[in-house]
C-alpha positions in Angstrom: 107.4 49.2 70.2 105.9 46.1 71.7 102.6 46.8 73.4 103.7 44.7 76.3 106.5 47.3 77.0 103.9 50.1 77.5 103.6 51.1 81.1 102.3 54.0 83.2 105.8 54.4 84.8 107.9 57.4 83.7 105.4 58.6 81.1 102.7 59.2 83.7 103.3 63.0 83.3 102.1 62.9 79.7 98.8 64.4 78.9 96.1 62.6 76.9 96.8 65.1 74.1 100.5 64.1 74.1 99.6 60.4 73.8 97.0 61.2 71.1 99.7 63.1 69.1 102.3 60.3 69.6 99.9 57.6 68.5 98.8 59.6 65.4 102.4 60.3 64.4 103.4 56.6 64.9 100.6 55.5 62.6 101.9 58.0 60.0 105.5 56.7 60.5 104.2 53.2 59.9 103.1 54.3 56.4 99.4 54.3 57.2 98.8 56.3 54.1 100.5 53.8 51.8 98.3 52.0 49.3 99.6 48.8 50.9 98.2 49.8 54.3 94.7 50.3 53.1 92.3 48.3 55.3 95.0 47.3 57.8 94.9 47.9 61.5 97.3 50.8 61.2 94.9 52.4 58.6 91.9 51.9 60.9 93.8 53.3 63.9 94.8 56.4 61.9 91.2 57.0 60.9 90.0 56.8 64.5 92.8 59.0 65.7 92.1 61.6 63.1 88.4 61.6 64.0 89.4 62.2 67.6 91.5 65.3 66.5 88.6 66.5 64.4 86.2 66.2 67.4 88.6 68.0 69.7 89.0 70.9 67.2 85.4 71.2 65.9 83.2 70.4 68.9 84.1 73.4 71.0 84.7 73.5 74.7 82.3 74.3 77.4 83.0 75.7 80.9 80.9 74.7 83.9 77.5 76.1 83.4 77.5 75.5 79.7 79.3 78.6 78.6 81.2 77.9 75.4 84.9 78.8 75.5 87.6 78.9 72.8 89.4 75.7 71.9 92.6 75.5 73.9 95.8 76.5 72.1 97.4 73.2 72.9 94.7 71.4 71.0 95.0 73.7 68.0 98.8 73.4 68.0 98.7 69.6 68.3 96.2 69.5 65.4 98.4 71.7 63.3 101.4 69.5 63.9 99.4 66.4 63.1 98.1 68.0 59.9 101.6 68.9 58.8 102.7 65.3 59.4 99.7 64.0 57.6 100.4 66.1 54.5 104.1 65.1 54.5 103.2 61.4 54.9 100.6 61.7 52.1 103.2 63.3 49.8 105.6 60.5 50.6 103.0 57.8 49.9 102.1 59.5 46.6 105.8 59.7 45.7 106.4 56.1 46.6 103.2 55.0 44.7 104.4 56.9 41.6 107.7 55.1 41.7 106.0 51.8 41.9 103.8 52.7 38.9 106.9 53.9 36.9 108.7 50.6 37.7 105.7 48.7 36.4 105.6 50.6 33.1 109.3 50.1 32.6 108.9 46.3 33.0 106.1 46.3 30.4 108.1 48.4 28.0 105.7 51.4 28.3 108.1 53.8 30.0 108.5 57.3 28.9 
């Protein structure tokens, strides 16, 4: 999606958590875990987004007055979905990388 097409129109009802999840999944869909993406903008964005998820899950929440409260279920569920997508994307990247290596060995006569 072109950044210029982003607006606050119909999506105004989305929460920050929804947007964080969508951005994270989009980075994964753009093969951010691929060896070819290392050091690219999508790689850096994914790192920042994952740090945000980690902060949300690990830092705890505080009610007014400083009383610590449990992390909201929506955050935990979002983090679980992102974790699942991360693992699936990582497996895909590993599989794709293995195919590239296999192809290289075949060309060099070292297959099998």
